[in-house]
CHARMM-style PDB file with segment names, atoms N, HN, CA, C and O in Angstrom:
ATOM      1  N   MET     1    -109.719 -62.780 -17.268  1.00  0.00      PROA
ATOM      2  CA  MET     1    -110.894 -62.730 -18.117  1.00  0.00      PROA
ATOM      3  C   MET     1    -112.154 -63.056 -17.312  1.00  0.00      PROA
ATOM      4  O   MET     1    -113.225 -62.507 -17.575  1.00  0.00      PROA
ATOM      5  N   THR     2    -112.020 -63.943 -16.342  1.00  0.00      PROA
ATOM      6  HN  THR     2    -111.151 -64.388 -16.129  1.00  0.00      PROA
ATOM      7  CA  THR     2    -113.178 -64.311 -15.526  1.00  0.00      PROA
ATOM      8  C   THR     2    -113.777 -63.087 -14.845  1.00  0.00      PROA
ATOM      9  O   THR     2    -114.995 -62.914 -14.828  1.00  0.00      PROA
ATOM     10  N   GLU     3    -112.931 -62.251 -14.290  1.00  0.00      PROA
ATOM     11  HN  GLU     3    -111.941 -62.392 -14.304  1.00  0.00      PROA
ATOM     12  CA  GLU     3    -113.413 -61.062 -13.587  1.00  0.00      PROA
ATOM     13  C   GLU     3    -114.187 -60.139 -14.536  1.00  0.00      PROA
ATOM     14  O   GLU     3    -115.203 -59.560 -14.150  1.00  0.00      PROA
ATOM     15  N   PHE     4    -113.708 -60.005 -15.772  1.00  0.00      PROA
ATOM     16  HN  PHE     4    -112.883 -60.475 -16.086  1.00  0.00      PROA
ATOM     17  CA  PHE     4    -114.396 -59.169 -16.762  1.00  0.00      PROA
ATOM     18  C   PHE     4    -115.828 -59.655 -16.959  1.00  0.00      PROA
ATOM     19  O   PHE     4    -116.766 -58.861 -16.886  1.00  0.00      PROA
ATOM     20  N   TRP     5    -116.009 -60.966 -17.211  1.00  0.00      PROA
ATOM     21  HN  TRP     5    -115.248 -61.612 -17.270  1.00  0.00      PROA
ATOM     22  CA  TRP     5    -117.349 -61.498 -17.486  1.00  0.00      PROA
ATOM     23  C   TRP     5    -118.237 -61.466 -16.251  1.00  0.00      PROA
ATOM     24  O   TRP     5    -119.433 -61.196 -16.363  1.00  0.00      PROA
ATOM     25  N   GLU     6    -117.679 -61.736 -15.081  1.00  0.00      PROA
ATOM     26  HN  GLU     6    -116.708 -61.956 -14.990  1.00  0.00      PROA
ATOM     27  CA  GLU     6    -118.471 -61.650 -13.852  1.00  0.00      PROA
ATOM     28  C   GLU     6    -119.015 -60.240 -13.675  1.00  0.00      PROA
ATOM     29  O   GLU     6    -120.183 -60.066 -13.326  1.00  0.00      PROA
ATOM     30  N   THR     7    -118.187 -59.239 -13.911  1.00  0.00      PROA
ATOM     31  HN  THR     7    -117.238 -59.381 -14.194  1.00  0.00      PROA
ATOM     32  CA  THR     7    -118.602 -57.846 -13.789  1.00  0.00      PROA
ATOM     33  C   THR     7    -119.628 -57.494 -14.867  1.00  0.00      PROA
ATOM     34  O   THR     7    -120.630 -56.838 -14.585  1.00  0.00      PROA
ATOM     35  N   ALA     8    -119.374 -57.932 -16.100  1.00  0.00      PROA
ATOM     36  HN  ALA     8    -118.560 -58.465 -16.330  1.00  0.00      PROA
ATOM     37  CA  ALA     8    -120.290 -57.616 -17.202  1.00  0.00      PROA
ATOM     38  C   ALA     8    -121.679 -58.190 -16.937  1.00  0.00      PROA
ATOM     39  O   ALA     8    -122.675 -57.488 -17.112  1.00  0.00      PROA
ATOM     40  N   PHE     9    -121.764 -59.441 -16.524  1.00  0.00      PROA
ATOM     41  HN  PHE     9    -120.955 -60.011 -16.381  1.00  0.00      PROA
ATOM     42  CA  PHE     9    -123.069 -60.053 -16.269  1.00  0.00      PROA
ATOM     43  C   PHE     9    -123.763 -59.454 -15.053  1.00  0.00      PROA
ATOM     44  O   PHE     9    -124.988 -59.334 -15.033  1.00  0.00      PROA
ATOM     45  N   ARG    10    -122.993 -59.079 -14.046  1.00  0.00      PROA
ATOM     46  HN  ARG    10    -121.997 -59.176 -14.063  1.00  0.00      PROA
ATOM     47  CA  ARG    10    -123.583 -58.474 -12.857  1.00  0.00      PROA
ATOM     48  C   ARG    10    -124.138 -57.080 -13.171  1.00  0.00      PROA
ATOM     49  O   ARG    10    -125.239 -56.739 -12.741  1.00  0.00      PROA
ATOM     50  N   ASP    11    -123.381 -56.284 -13.915  1.00  0.00      PROA
ATOM     51  HN  ASP    11    -122.486 -56.562 -14.265  1.00  0.00      PROA
ATOM     52  CA  ASP    11    -123.738 -54.888 -14.142  1.00  0.00      PROA
ATOM     53  C   ASP    11    -124.639 -54.658 -15.357  1.00  0.00      PROA
ATOM     54  O   ASP    11    -125.327 -53.641 -15.430  1.00  0.00      PROA
ATOM     55  N   LYS    12    -124.640 -55.589 -16.304  1.00  0.00      PROA
ATOM     56  HN  LYS    12    -124.081 -56.416 -16.245  1.00  0.00      PROA
ATOM     57  CA  LYS    12    -125.380 -55.397 -17.556  1.00  0.00      PROA
ATOM     58  C   LYS    12    -126.245 -56.617 -17.846  1.00  0.00      PROA
ATOM     59  O   LYS    12    -126.104 -57.234 -18.902  1.00  0.00      PROA
ATOM     60  N   GLN    13    -127.120 -56.967 -16.941  1.00  0.00      PROA
ATOM     61  HN  GLN    13    -127.234 -56.465 -16.084  1.00  0.00      PROA
ATOM     62  CA  GLN    13    -127.907 -58.180 -17.080  1.00  0.00      PROA
ATOM     63  C   GLN    13    -128.797 -58.174 -18.315  1.00  0.00      PROA
ATOM     64  O   GLN    13    -129.179 -59.239 -18.800  1.00  0.00      PROA
ATOM     65  N   GLU    14    -129.129 -57.014 -18.826  1.00  0.00      PROA
ATOM     66  HN  GLU    14    -128.819 -56.149 -18.432  1.00  0.00      PROA
ATOM     67  CA  GLU    14    -129.975 -56.923 -20.014  1.00  0.00      PROA
ATOM     68  C   GLU    14    -129.150 -56.909 -21.299  1.00  0.00      PROA
ATOM     69  O   GLU    14    -129.687 -56.642 -22.375  1.00  0.00      PROA
ATOM     70  N   MET    15    -127.860 -57.194 -21.199  1.00  0.00      PROA
ATOM     71  HN  MET    15    -127.424 -57.411 -20.326  1.00  0.00      PROA
ATOM     72  CA  MET    15    -126.932 -57.097 -22.323  1.00  0.00      PROA
ATOM     73  C   MET    15    -127.454 -57.794 -23.589  1.00  0.00      PROA
ATOM     74  O   MET    15    -127.356 -57.235 -24.681  1.00  0.00      PROA
ATOM     75  N   TRP    16    -127.998 -58.991 -23.452  1.00  0.00      PROA
ATOM     76  HN  TRP    16    -128.077 -59.444 -22.565  1.00  0.00      PROA
ATOM     77  CA  TRP    16    -128.496 -59.731 -24.602  1.00  0.00      PROA
ATOM     78  C   TRP    16    -130.007 -59.899 -24.557  1.00  0.00      PROA
ATOM     79  O   TRP    16    -130.561 -60.751 -25.252  1.00  0.00      PROA
ATOM     80  N   GLY    17    -130.663 -59.102 -23.755  1.00  0.00      PROA
ATOM     81  HN  GLY    17    -130.213 -58.410 -23.191  1.00  0.00      PROA
ATOM     82  CA  GLY    17    -132.111 -59.171 -23.660  1.00  0.00      PROA
ATOM     83  C   GLY    17    -132.545 -59.999 -22.465  1.00  0.00      PROA
ATOM     84  O   GLY    17    -131.756 -60.747 -21.888  1.00  0.00      PROA
ATOM     85  N   MET    18    -133.793 -59.856 -22.108  1.00  0.00      PROA
ATOM     86  HN  MET    18    -134.434 -59.248 -22.577  1.00  0.00      PROA
ATOM     87  CA  MET    18    -134.321 -60.553 -20.936  1.00  0.00      PROA
ATOM     88  C   MET    18    -135.204 -61.738 -21.335  1.00  0.00      PROA
ATOM     89  O   MET    18    -135.655 -62.490 -20.471  1.00  0.00      PROA
ATOM     90  N   GLU    19    -135.448 -61.904 -22.605  1.00  0.00      PROA
ATOM     91  HN  GLU    19    -135.082 -61.293 -23.307  1.00  0.00      PROA
ATOM     92  CA  GLU    19    -136.297 -62.997 -23.087  1.00  0.00      PROA
ATOM     93  C   GLU    19    -135.450 -64.004 -23.867  1.00  0.00      PROA
ATOM     94  O   GLU    19    -134.439 -63.629 -24.459  1.00  0.00      PROA
ATOM     95  N   PRO    20    -135.850 -65.269 -23.874  1.00  0.00      PROA
ATOM     96  CA  PRO    20    -135.107 -66.251 -24.661  1.00  0.00      PROA
ATOM     97  C   PRO    20    -135.242 -65.955 -26.154  1.00  0.00      PROA
ATOM     98  O   PRO    20    -136.212 -65.335 -26.590  1.00  0.00      PROA
ATOM     99  N   ALA    21    -134.266 -66.401 -26.921  1.00  0.00      PROA
ATOM    100  HN  ALA    21    -133.478 -66.904 -26.567  1.00  0.00      PROA
ATOM    101  CA  ALA    21    -134.315 -66.236 -28.372  1.00  0.00      PROA
ATOM    102  C   ALA    21    -135.441 -67.099 -28.937  1.00  0.00      PROA
ATOM    103  O   ALA    21    -135.836 -68.100 -28.339  1.00  0.00      PROA
ATOM    104  N   LYS    22    -135.944 -66.697 -30.088  1.00  0.00      PROA
ATOM    105  HN  LYS    22    -135.623 -65.884 -30.574  1.00  0.00      PROA
ATOM    106  CA  LYS    22    -137.014 -67.456 -30.748  1.00  0.00      PROA
ATOM    107  C   LYS    22    -136.580 -68.909 -30.990  1.00  0.00      PROA
ATOM    108  O   LYS    22    -137.388 -69.827 -30.850  1.00  0.00      PROA
ATOM    109  N   SER    23    -135.329 -69.115 -31.346  1.00  0.00      PROA
ATOM    110  HN  SER    23    -134.673 -68.369 -31.460  1.00  0.00      PROA
ATOM    111  CA  SER    23    -134.836 -70.477 -31.578  1.00  0.00      PROA
ATOM    112  C   SER    23    -134.923 -71.326 -30.316  1.00  0.00      PROA
ATOM    113  O   SER    23    -135.186 -72.526 -30.398  1.00  0.00      PROA
ATOM    114  N   ALA    24    -134.706 -70.724 -29.154  1.00  0.00      PROA
ATOM    115  HN  ALA    24    -134.492 -69.749 -29.087  1.00  0.00      PROA
ATOM    116  CA  ALA    24    -134.820 -71.461 -27.895  1.00  0.00      PROA
ATOM    117  C   ALA    24    -136.274 -71.835 -27.624  1.00  0.00      PROA
ATOM    118  O   ALA    24    -136.555 -72.936 -27.152  1.00  0.00      PROA
ATOM    119  N   GLU    25    -137.192 -70.930 -27.919  1.00  0.00      PROA
ATOM    120  HN  GLU    25    -136.964 -70.035 -28.302  1.00  0.00      PROA
ATOM    121  CA  GLU    25    -138.615 -71.232 -27.726  1.00  0.00      PROA
ATOM    122  C   GLU    25    -139.069 -72.358 -28.646  1.00  0.00      PROA
ATOM    123  O   GLU    25    -139.807 -73.248 -28.222  1.00  0.00      PROA
ATOM    124  N   LEU    26    -138.631 -72.325 -29.910  1.00  0.00      PROA
ATOM    125  HN  LEU    26    -138.032 -71.603 -30.254  1.00  0.00      PROA
ATOM    126  CA  LEU    26    -138.992 -73.378 -30.866  1.00  0.00      PROA
ATOM    127  C   LEU    26    -138.406 -74.730 -30.444  1.00  0.00      PROA
ATOM    128  O   LEU    26    -139.067 -75.763 -30.551  1.00  0.00      PROA
ATOM    129  N   THR    27    -137.179 -74.709 -29.971  1.00  0.00      PROA
ATOM    130  HN  THR    27    -136.642 -73.870 -29.884  1.00  0.00      PROA
ATOM    131  CA  THR    27    -136.531 -75.937 -29.524  1.00  0.00      PROA
ATOM    132  C   THR    27    -137.246 -76.526 -28.315  1.00  0.00      PROA
ATOM    133  O   THR    27    -137.441 -77.739 -28.241  1.00  0.00      PROA
ATOM    134  N   LYS    28    -137.636 -75.686 -27.375  1.00  0.00      PROA
ATOM    135  HN  LYS    28    -137.478 -74.700 -27.435  1.00  0.00      PROA
ATOM    136  CA  LYS    28    -138.363 -76.157 -26.200  1.00  0.00      PROA
ATOM    137  C   LYS    28    -139.659 -76.845 -26.613  1.00  0.00      PROA
ATOM    138  O   LYS    28    -139.980 -77.921 -26.108  1.00  0.00      PROA
ATOM    139  N   THR    29    -140.396 -76.236 -27.518  1.00  0.00      PROA
ATOM    140  HN  THR    29    -140.135 -75.362 -27.928  1.00  0.00      PROA
ATOM    141  CA  THR    29    -141.647 -76.817 -27.998  1.00  0.00      PROA
ATOM    142  C   THR    29    -141.393 -78.179 -28.635  1.00  0.00      PROA
ATOM    143  O   THR    29    -142.127 -79.134 -28.381  1.00  0.00      PROA
ATOM    144  N   PHE    30    -140.359 -78.267 -29.459  1.00  0.00      PROA
ATOM    145  HN  PHE    30    -139.763 -77.491 -29.666  1.00  0.00      PROA
ATOM    146  CA  PHE    30    -140.002 -79.532 -30.103  1.00  0.00      PROA
ATOM    147  C   PHE    30    -139.690 -80.600 -29.055  1.00  0.00      PROA
ATOM    148  O   PHE    30    -140.161 -81.732 -29.159  1.00  0.00      PROA
ATOM    149  N   PHE    31    -138.894 -80.238 -28.045  1.00  0.00      PROA
ATOM    150  HN  PHE    31    -138.511 -79.318 -27.961  1.00  0.00      PROA
ATOM    151  CA  PHE    31    -138.523 -81.195 -26.997  1.00  0.00      PROA
ATOM    152  C   PHE    31    -139.756 -81.675 -26.232  1.00  0.00      PROA
ATOM    153  O   PHE    31    -139.884 -82.868 -25.956  1.00  0.00      PROA
ATOM    154  N   VAL    32    -140.653 -80.772 -25.891  1.00  0.00      PROA
ATOM    155  HN  VAL    32    -140.549 -79.803 -26.116  1.00  0.00      PROA
ATOM    156  CA  VAL    32    -141.856 -81.142 -25.141  1.00  0.00      PROA
ATOM    157  C   VAL    32    -142.747 -82.049 -25.989  1.00  0.00      PROA
ATOM    158  O   VAL    32    -143.229 -83.074 -25.506  1.00  0.00      PROA
ATOM    159  N   GLU    33    -142.963 -81.682 -27.231  1.00  0.00      PROA
ATOM    160  HN  GLU    33    -142.571 -80.849 -27.624  1.00  0.00      PROA
ATOM    161  CA  GLU    33    -143.833 -82.473 -28.115  1.00  0.00      PROA
ATOM    162  C   GLU    33    -143.273 -83.868 -28.389  1.00  0.00      PROA
ATOM    163  O   GLU    33    -144.035 -84.799 -28.653  1.00  0.00      PROA
ATOM    164  N   ASN    34    -141.948 -84.020 -28.329  1.00  0.00      PROA
ATOM    165  HN  ASN    34    -141.330 -83.264 -28.115  1.00  0.00      PROA
ATOM    166  CA  ASN    34    -141.308 -85.301 -28.628  1.00  0.00      PROA
ATOM    167  C   ASN    34    -140.787 -86.009 -27.385  1.00  0.00      PROA
ATOM    168  O   ASN    34    -140.005 -86.954 -27.490  1.00  0.00      PROA
ATOM    169  N   SER    35    -141.212 -85.561 -26.222  1.00  0.00      PROA
ATOM    170  HN  SER    35    -141.847 -84.793 -26.138  1.00  0.00      PROA
ATOM    171  CA  SER    35    -140.844 -86.170 -24.936  1.00  0.00      PROA
ATOM    172  C   SER    35    -139.334 -86.335 -24.757  1.00  0.00      PROA
ATOM    173  O   SER    35    -138.876 -87.335 -24.205  1.00  0.00      PROA
ATOM    174  N   VAL    36    -138.580 -85.368 -25.215  1.00  0.00      PROA
ATOM    175  HN  VAL    36    -138.952 -84.555 -25.663  1.00  0.00      PROA
ATOM    176  CA  VAL    36    -137.133 -85.412 -25.039  1.00  0.00      PROA
ATOM    177  C   VAL    36    -136.830 -85.191 -23.559  1.00  0.00      PROA
ATOM    178  O   VAL    36    -137.289 -84.218 -22.961  1.00  0.00      PROA
ATOM    179  N   LYS    37    -136.059 -86.097 -22.983  1.00  0.00      PROA
ATOM    180  HN  LYS    37    -135.686 -86.887 -23.469  1.00  0.00      PROA
ATOM    181  CA  LYS    37    -135.749 -86.012 -21.550  1.00  0.00      PROA
ATOM    182  C   LYS    37    -134.293 -85.655 -21.287  1.00  0.00      PROA
ATOM    183  O   LYS    37    -133.979 -85.078 -20.246  1.00  0.00      PROA
ATOM    184  N   ASN    38    -133.408 -85.986 -22.207  1.00  0.00      PROA
ATOM    185  HN  ASN    38    -133.663 -86.455 -23.053  1.00  0.00      PROA
ATOM    186  CA  ASN    38    -131.979 -85.732 -22.016  1.00  0.00      PROA
ATOM    187  C   ASN    38    -131.433 -84.994 -23.228  1.00  0.00      PROA
ATOM    188  O   ASN    38    -131.717 -85.351 -24.371  1.00  0.00      PROA
ATOM    189  N   ILE    39    -130.648 -83.964 -22.961  1.00  0.00      PROA
ATOM    190  HN  ILE    39    -130.417 -83.674 -22.032  1.00  0.00      PROA
ATOM    191  CA  ILE    39    -130.008 -83.218 -24.037  1.00  0.00      PROA
ATOM    192  C   ILE    39    -128.581 -82.903 -23.613  1.00  0.00      PROA
ATOM    193  O   ILE    39    -128.263 -82.882 -22.424  1.00  0.00      PROA
ATOM    194  N   LEU    40    -127.731 -82.659 -24.592  1.00  0.00      PROA
ATOM    195  HN  LEU    40    -127.989 -82.676 -25.558  1.00  0.00      PROA
ATOM    196  CA  LEU    40    -126.369 -82.220 -24.344  1.00  0.00      PROA
ATOM    197  C   LEU    40    -126.251 -80.785 -24.814  1.00  0.00      PROA
ATOM    198  O   LEU    40    -126.540 -80.482 -25.972  1.00  0.00      PROA
ATOM    199  N   ILE    41    -125.832 -79.904 -23.932  1.00  0.00      PROA
ATOM    200  HN  ILE    41    -125.598 -80.149 -22.991  1.00  0.00      PROA
ATOM    201  CA  ILE    41    -125.637 -78.502 -24.293  1.00  0.00      PROA
ATOM    202  C   ILE    41    -124.132 -78.278 -24.392  1.00  0.00      PROA
ATOM    203  O   ILE    41    -123.440 -78.264 -23.374  1.00  0.00      PROA
ATOM    204  N   PRO    42    -123.619 -78.104 -25.609  1.00  0.00      PROA
ATOM    205  CA  PRO    42    -122.174 -77.866 -25.766  1.00  0.00      PROA
ATOM    206  C   PRO    42    -121.765 -76.568 -25.067  1.00  0.00      PROA
ATOM    207  O   PRO    42    -122.564 -75.639 -24.951  1.00  0.00      PROA
ATOM    208  N   GLY    43    -120.549 -76.514 -24.618  1.00  0.00      PROA
ATOM    209  HN  GLY    43    -119.900 -77.269 -24.712  1.00  0.00      PROA
ATOM    210  CA  GLY    43    -120.047 -75.338 -23.914  1.00  0.00      PROA
ATOM    211  C   GLY    43    -119.673 -74.221 -24.865  1.00  0.00      PROA
ATOM    212  O   GLY    43    -118.498 -73.876 -24.985  1.00  0.00      PROA
ATOM    213  N   ILE    44    -120.660 -73.650 -25.544  1.00  0.00      PROA
ATOM    214  HN  ILE    44    -121.615 -73.931 -25.446  1.00  0.00      PROA
ATOM    215  CA  ILE    44    -120.402 -72.558 -26.462  1.00  0.00      PROA
ATOM    216  C   ILE    44    -121.333 -71.399 -26.139  1.00  0.00      PROA
ATOM    217  O   ILE    44    -122.417 -71.591 -25.589  1.00  0.00      PROA
ATOM    218  N   GLY    45    -120.906 -70.222 -26.479  1.00  0.00      PROA
ATOM    219  HN  GLY    45    -120.025 -70.066 -26.926  1.00  0.00      PROA
ATOM    220  CA  GLY    45    -121.759 -69.061 -26.256  1.00  0.00      PROA
ATOM    221  C   GLY    45    -121.763 -68.631 -24.797  1.00  0.00      PROA
ATOM    222  O   GLY    45    -120.912 -69.052 -24.014  1.00  0.00      PROA
ATOM    223  N   TYR    46    -122.705 -67.808 -24.447  1.00  0.00      PROA
ATOM    224  HN  TYR    46    -123.397 -67.467 -25.084  1.00  0.00      PROA
ATOM    225  CA  TYR    46    -122.761 -67.225 -23.111  1.00  0.00      PROA
ATOM    226  C   TYR    46    -123.907 -67.779 -22.270  1.00  0.00      PROA
ATOM    227  O   TYR    46    -124.136 -67.296 -21.161  1.00  0.00      PROA
ATOM    228  N   GLY    47    -124.633 -68.782 -22.772  1.00  0.00      PROA
ATOM    229  HN  GLY    47    -124.446 -69.174 -23.673  1.00  0.00      PROA
ATOM    230  CA  GLY    47    -125.626 -69.465 -21.965  1.00  0.00      PROA
ATOM    231  C   GLY    47    -127.000 -68.851 -21.918  1.00  0.00      PROA
ATOM    232  O   GLY    47    -127.851 -69.334 -21.171  1.00  0.00      PROA
ATOM    233  N   ARG    48    -127.255 -67.813 -22.676  1.00  0.00      PROA
ATOM    234  HN  ARG    48    -126.564 -67.420 -23.282  1.00  0.00      PROA
ATOM    235  CA  ARG    48    -128.560 -67.139 -22.611  1.00  0.00      PROA
ATOM    236  C   ARG    48    -129.706 -68.115 -22.802  1.00  0.00      PROA
ATOM    237  O   ARG    48    -130.717 -68.031 -22.104  1.00  0.00      PROA
ATOM    238  N   ASN    49    -129.564 -69.031 -23.731  1.00  0.00      PROA
ATOM    239  HN  ASN    49    -128.743 -69.100 -24.298  1.00  0.00      PROA
ATOM    240  CA  ASN    49    -130.670 -69.924 -24.056  1.00  0.00      PROA
ATOM    241  C   ASN    49    -130.505 -71.327 -23.476  1.00  0.00      PROA
ATOM    242  O   ASN    49    -131.323 -72.209 -23.735  1.00  0.00      PROA
ATOM    243  N   ALA    50    -129.474 -71.527 -22.711  1.00  0.00      PROA
ATOM    244  HN  ALA    50    -128.809 -70.810 -22.500  1.00  0.00      PROA
ATOM    245  CA  ALA    50    -129.276 -72.847 -22.129  1.00  0.00      PROA
ATOM    246  C   ALA    50    -130.342 -73.133 -21.096  1.00  0.00      PROA
ATOM    247  OT1 ALA    50    -130.344 -74.205 -20.491  1.00  0.00      PROA
TER     248      ALA     50
END
């Protein structure tokens, strides 16, 4: 399975878009405004917005 995803990400980098999701932009703003320094990113999804 690893080889499949390595190939997919290498060959189709635009698969999920080249810009962060709106939710990621809103979260970043919240973190900056509230001086958040540490966060935990659960190991879910494909990492686009991590």
